[in-house]
C-alpha positions in Angstrom: -12.6 -11.8 -20.5 -11.3 -8.6 -21.5 -9.4 -8.1 -24.9 -7.4 -4.8 -24.1 -6.4 -3.5 -20.6 -5.0 -0.1 -20.1 -2.7 0.4 -17.1 -3.4 4.2 -15.4 -0.1 3.8 -13.6 3.6 3.7 -14.1 6.9 2.0 -13.0 6.9 -1.6 -11.5 3.1 -2.1 -10.7 2.5 -1.0 -14.6 5.2 -3.6 -15.7 3.6 -6.0 -13.3 0.0 -5.6 -14.5 1.3 -6.0 -18.2 3.1 -9.4 -17.5 0.1 -11.1 -15.7 -2.1 -9.6 -18.8 0.3 -11.1 -21.2 -0.1 -14.7 -19.9 -3.9 -14.4 -19.9 -4.0 -13.3 -23.4 -4.7 -10.1 -22.8 -3.8 -6.9 -24.9 -2.3 -4.1 -22.8 -1.7 -0.3 -23.2 0.5 1.9 -21.2 0.3 5.6 -20.5 2.9 7.6 -19.5 4.5 11.0 -18.8 6.9 12.9 -21.0 9.3 12.0 -18.1 8.8 8.1 -18.5 9.3 8.1 -22.2 12.0 5.5 -21.7 10.4 3.5 -18.8 10.0 -0.3 -19.1 6.7 -0.5 -19.0 6.1 1.8 -21.9 8.6 -0.8 -24.1 6.9 -3.9 -23.0 3.0 -3.0 -23.5 1.3 -3.6 -26.8 0.6 0.3 -27.1 1.7 3.2 -25.3 0.2 6.6 -25.3 1.9 10.0 -24.0 -0.9 11.5 -21.7 1.2 14.6 -20.2 4.1 16.3 -18.9 6.2 15.3 -15.9 3.7 16.4 -13.1 1.3 13.7 -12.0 -1.4 16.7 -12.1 -0.5 16.8 -15.6 -0.6 13.1 -16.6 -1.4 10.4 -14.2 -3.9 12.4 -12.3 -5.4 13.8 -15.7 -8.4 11.9 -16.1 -9.6 13.2 -19.3 -6.5 12.4 -20.9 -6.3 8.9 -19.6 -9.9 8.5 -20.7 -9.0 9.7 -24.4 -6.4 7.0 -24.4 -8.3 4.5 -23.6 -10.8 5.3 -25.8 -8.6 5.8 -28.8 -6.7 2.4 -28.0 -10.6 0.6 -27.9 -9.6 -0.2 -24.3 -12.4 -2.2 -22.6 -10.8 -2.1 -18.9 -8.4 0.4 -16.9 -6.3 -1.1 -14.1 -5.2 1.9 -11.8 -2.7 0.1 -9.9 -1.8 1.6 -6.4 -1.3 5.4 -5.7 -2.6 8.4 -8.2 -6.2 7.6 -9.1 -6.2 3.7 -7.7 -8.6 5.0 -5.2 -10.4 7.8 -6.9 -14.4 7.2 -6.5 -14.9 9.7 -9.5 -12.5 7.8 -11.6 -13.9 4.8 -10.9 -17.5 5.9 -11.9 -16.5 8.0 -15.2 -14.5 4.5 -16.3 -18.0 2.8 -15.9 -20.0 5.8 -17.5 -17.9 5.5 -20.3 -18.5 1.4 -20.4 -15.1 0.6 -19.7 -14.4 -1.6 -16.7 -12.9 -0.3 -14.0 -10.5 -3.0 -12.4 -11.2 -2.2 -8.7 -14.3 -1.8 -6.5 -17.5 0.6 -7.2 -17.3 4.2 -6.5 -19.8 3.7 -3.6 -17.3 1.0 -1.9 -14.2 3.5 -2.3 -16.2 6.2 -0.7 -17.6 3.9 2.2 -13.6 3.4 3.3 -12.3 6.1 1.7 -13.2 8.6 4.7 -12.1 7.7 7.9 -14.9 8.9 9.7 -17.6 7.1 7.6 -15.2 3.8 7.5 -15.0 3.8 11.3 -18.7 4.1 12.0 -19.3 1.2 9.4 -16.7 -1.2 11.0 -18.6 -0.3 14.5 -22.0 -1.2 12.7 -20.2 -4.6 11.5 -19.0 -5.5 14.7 -15.1 -4.9 13.7 -13.3 -3.8 16.9 -11.8 0.1 16.4 -9.5 2.2 18.2 -11.3 4.0 21.0 -12.0 7.9 20.0 -14.4 10.4 19.4 -17.5 10.0 17.2 -17.3 12.5 13.9 -14.9 15.0 13.2 -13.3 17.6 15.5 -15.6 20.8 15.6 -13.0 23.2 17.2 -10.1 23.0 19.5 -12.4 23.5 22.4 -14.1 20.2 21.2 -10.6 18.6 20.7 -9.4 19.6 24.2 -12.7 18.1 25.7 -12.3 14.9 23.7 -8.6 14.6 24.6 -9.7 15.0 28.5 -12.3 12.1 28.0 -10.3 9.9 26.0 -7.2 10.0 28.1 -3.5 10.8 26.8 -1.7 10.3 24.5 -4.0 10.6 21.4 -3.6 10.9 18.1 -5.1 13.4 15.9 -5.7 12.3 11.8 -7.0 13.9 8.9 -10.0 12.3 7.7 -9.0 12.4 4.1 -5.5 11.5 5.1 -3.0 8.6 4.3 0.8 8.7 4.2 1.2 10.3 7.6 -0.2 13.7 6.6 -2.2 15.7 8.7 -1.4 13.0 11.8 -0.2 14.3 15.1 0.8 12.4 18.2 0.0 14.5 21.6 1.3 13.1 24.9 0.0 15.9 27.2 -2.5 18.7 27.4 0.3 21.4 26.7 1.1 20.1 23.4 -2.3 19.9 21.9 -2.9 23.4 20.6 -0.3 23.3 18.6 -1.0 19.9 17.2 -4.3 20.9 16.1 -3.3 23.7 14.3 -0.5 22.1 12.3 -2.6 19.4 11.6 -5.6 21.3 10.2 -2.7 23.1 7.9 -1.1 20.4 6.9 -4.4 18.0 5.9 -5.8 20.8 4.0 -2.5 21.7 2.1 -2.0 17.9 1.2 -5.7 16.8 0.6 -7.8 20.0 0.4 -9.6 19.0 3.2 -8.7 20.0 6.9 -11.0 17.7 9.0 -9.5 15.8 11.7 -10.8 13.1 14.2 -8.8 11.7 17.6 -8.3 8.2 18.7 -6.6 7.0 21.5 -2.9 6.4 20.7 -2.1 2.6 20.8 1.4 1.8 22.7 3.9 -0.3 21.2 1.7 -1.2 18.2 2.0 -3.6 15.2 1.0 -2.7 11.9 -0.9 -6.0 10.5 -2.8 -6.1 7.5 -5.2 -9.0 6.5 -5.3 -9.2 2.5 -9.0 -10.1 1.3 -10.9 -10.6 -2.0 -14.3 -10.1 -2.5 -16.5 -11.1 -5.9 -19.8 -9.5 -7.2 -21.8 -12.5 -5.8 -21.4 -11.6 -2.1 -18.6 -14.3 -1.4 -15.4 -12.7 1.0 -12.6 -14.7 1.7 -9.1 -13.6 3.6 -5.5 -14.5 2.3 -3.5 -14.5 5.4 -1.5 -11.5 6.9 1.6 -9.2 6.4 3.2 -7.6 9.0 4.2 -4.2 8.2 5.7 -2.6 11.4 8.9 -1.6 10.1 8.1 1.8 8.9 9.6 5.3 8.9 7.1 8.3 9.3 4.4 5.7 8.6 5.8 5.2 5.2 6.2 1.3 5.2 10.3 -0.1 4.4 9.7 -3.9 4.9 6.8 -5.9 5.3 6.5 -9.9 5.9 4.3 -12.7 6.1 3.3 -14.6 8.2 4.0 -11.8 11.1 6.3 -13.1 13.7 3.6 -11.6 16.3 0.9 -13.8 14.8 -0.7 -17.1 16.8 -3.4 -19.4 15.0 -6.0 -17.9 17.4 -5.2 -14.2 16.4 -5.0 -15.0 12.7 -8.5 -16.8 13.0 -9.9 -13.9 14.8 -8.3 -11.0 12.6 -9.2 -13.1 9.7 -12.9 -12.8 10.6 -12.9 -9.4 11.2 -11.5 -8.7 7.9 -14.2 -10.8 6.1 -16.7 -8.5 8.3 -15.0 -5.0 7.2 -15.1 -6.3 3.4 -18.4 -7.7 3.5 -19.8 -5.0 5.4 -19.5 -2.8 2.1 -20.3 -6.0 -0.2 -16.6 -5.3 -1.2 -15.7 -6.6 -5.0 -12.0 -7.0 -5.8 -8.7 -7.6 -4.2 -7.9 -5.3 -1.0 -6.5 -5.1 2.3 -7.9 -4.2 6.1 -5.4 -2.9 8.2 -5.2 -3.3 11.7 -2.9 -2.1 14.8 -2.0 -4.7 17.2 -1.2 -3.9 20.7 1.4 -5.8 22.9 -1.7 -7.5 24.3 -2.8 -8.9 20.9 -5.7 -6.9 20.7 -6.4 -5.5 17.5 -8.2 -2.7 16.1 -9.1 -1.6 12.3 -7.4 1.2 11.1 -8.5 1.8 7.3 -9.1 -0.1 4.2 -7.0 0.0 1.4 -9.4 -0.6 -1.8 -6.6 -1.7 -4.4 -3.8 -3.9 -4.7 -1.0 -2.8 -2.3 2.7 -2.5 -2.6 3.5 -5.4 -0.6 1.0 -7.7 -2.4 4.0 -9.9 -3.6 4.6 -11.2 -0.2 0.9 -12.6 0.1 1.7 -14.0 -3.5 4.8 -16.0 -2.1 3.4 -17.6 0.7 0.2 -18.4 -0.8 1.7 -19.1 -4.7 -1.2 -17.3 -6.2 -1.3 -14.0 -8.7 -3.1 -11.4 -6.9 -3.3 -9.3 -10.0 -4.8 -12.3 -12.1 -7.1 -12.5 -9.2 -8.2 -8.7 -9.7 -8.8 -9.2 -13.3 -10.8 -12.2 -12.8 -13.0 -10.8 -10.5 -13.4 -7.8 -12.4 -14.3 -9.6 -15.4 -17.5 -11.3 -13.6 -15.9 -14.6 -12.0 -16.8 -16.2 -8.7 -14.0 -16.8 -6.2 -13.8 -19.9 -4.2 -14.4 -18.2 -0.7 -11.8 -20.4 0.9 -9.6 -18.7 3.6 -5.7 -19.0 3.1 -3.0 -19.0 5.8 0.9 -18.6 4.7 2.4 -21.6 3.8 6.1 -20.3 3.5 7.9 -17.3 4.9 8.3 -14.0 2.8 10.0 -10.9 3.5 10.0 -7.8 1.0 12.3 -4.8 1.4 11.7 -1.8 -0.9 14.8 -0.5 -2.5 14.2 3.3 -2.7 16.5 5.7 -4.3 16.9 7.1 -0.8 19.7 8.3 1.1 19.5 6.3 4.6 22.7 8.4 5.7 20.9 11.6 5.2 17.4 11.4 6.6 16.2 9.1 3.5 16.1 12.2 1.1 15.4 11.4 -2.4 18.2 10.8 -4.8 16.7 11.1 -8.1 19.2 10.6 -11.3 20.7 8.6 -13.7 21.5 4.5 -12.5 25.2 4.0 -14.3 25.8 0.4 -13.0 22.9 -2.4 -12.0 22.8 -6.1 -11.1 20.3 -7.4 -9.6 20.3 -10.6 -7.3 18.8 -13.9 -8.2 19.1 -17.7 -7.0 16.5 -19.7 -4.9 14.0 -18.1 -3.3 14.5 -14.4 -4.6 11.9 -12.4 -6.6 12.7 -9.1 -8.0 9.8 -6.4 -9.0 11.4 -3.2 -10.8 11.2 -1.3 -13.7 14.7 0.3 -14.3 17.7 -0.7 -15.7 21.4 0.7 -16.1 21.0 4.1 -18.0 17.6 4.5 -16.8 17.1 7.8 -15.4 15.0 8.1 -12.1 12.8 11.1 -12.6 12.2 13.6 -9.4 8.4 13.9 -9.9 7.1 10.5 -8.2 8.0 8.2 -5.5 11.5 7.3 -5.0 10.8 3.3 -5.3 13.3 1.6 -7.8 11.9 -1.8 -7.0 11.1 -4.4 -4.3 13.0 -7.3 -3.4 11.4 -10.4 -2.2 12.6 -13.3 -0.6 10.7 -16.9 0.1 11.7 -19.8 2.1 10.3 -22.6 4.7 11.3 -20.6 7.8 11.4 -16.8 8.7 15.4 -17.3 9.6 16.0 -18.8 6.4 14.3 -15.8 4.3 15.9 -13.5 6.3 19.5 -15.3 5.4 18.7 -15.2 1.9 17.4 -11.6 1.9 21.1 -10.7 3.4 22.6 -12.6 0.4 20.3 -11.2 -2.1 21.0 -7.7 -0.6 24.9 -8.2 -1.1 24.4 -8.9 -4.6 22.4 -5.9 -5.1 24.6 -3.4 -7.2 23.1 0.0 -8.1 25.5 2.8 -8.8 24.8 6.5 -9.7 22.0 7.1 -7.0 22.0 6.6 -3.2 19.6 3.6 -2.2 18.3 2.0 1.0 20.2 -0.9 0.3 22.5 -0.1 3.2 19.7 0.4 5.9 18.4 -3.1 4.8 21.5 -4.7 5.1 21.8 -3.7 8.7 18.2 -4.5 9.5 18.4 -8.1 8.4 21.8 -8.3 11.1 19.9 -6.6 14.0 19.1 -8.7 16.7 15.9 -7.1 17.7 14.6 -7.7 14.1 15.8 -11.4 13.8 14.0 -12.2 17.2 10.9 -10.4 15.9 10.9 -8.1 19.0 9.9 -4.9 16.8 6.7 -2.5 16.8 6.2 0.7 14.6 8.5 3.1 16.9 11.6 0.3 15.8 13.3 2.9 13.7 13.1 5.4 16.1 16.0 3.8 18.2 17.6 2.3 15.3 20.9 3.8 14.2 22.2 3.3 10.8 26.0 2.5 10.9 
């Protein structure tokens, strides 16, 4: 087992890894930017090293500084968390070249799923359903025009190196195609330094349902049930839950088997997620694989009662997994509490938290790195924390969530709590009648 883990991340996920490592008897090293010197992950780790200025490029994306911190503290493993360098194949390789274990997949596995085109080709060979579309990248606008006519509108163009909705355009008719093509390429180039686009048939009334998977170094793969992430805004998730209210036993079996095929196709090693679009007829299509722990992993932890960070560490240390598949035994819901103003187009609201009271009670979990007096910096994502409730039934989990949100007091910055309070009382949400377009008709009062 590892003696010391460096966490190449910040905020709540860094704190989350520190807590599990401490329970396992493993020492931890926090790295931090000058903007994060007062963050809890810095205070809770056994050691802390400043790795640069506030900008991510100067600190949390600065590989030489992170590796130097690992070497001077004698860390024998690095946990990347999510975001930043978590799915960076080059960073995974550099860790291994320096004799420091990357707690995650190998560079080859990350590359196999990091490029959307390569991943789609791999899934087709593995027999995993994919969204109908063209093979390879769009070579020109004329190529896009001909392919769109062949597939049939509506179509979706996506950046091959994309994520978070960048370089993505929905086109309903031919007259919109050229403008969408040009703007998607420009946005993709700016966001990823790669303007490659591909095209797929647009799946109408889709649900976003993902399957948690785990694989070890010995070829064993299992799945740990699903999460429904359909409540999202501009492709950014706001609420996640398990089990999905849209799920059936038969669909869970088919999606679970497909997810295992997907992970097995690249001999996946670590904890990861296979993301699917599911249409109103319960046909499902592979979207992408996240080769890392996800923000919403807590939902799965609550419904199967297991620590996924611990699983990651054990797999990285060479332990075998059982290979047993798991289905949700409880119902859990997660609301992302962000420093954003839901009444003003969810604009970020950085600043000082002057008053903080976090909820508690039976069935309530809060994963957060903030405290009263903490200053939310403007340089990173706006997440304050995650509020998770768990209960025997979905309605009980919703009722507990509403009660917990009502207790959550954060002053000094705007937050998404008012949005979540209204959502928990929305009849369509309560009935489970929603898809990824739900928020387009949701009016915050």
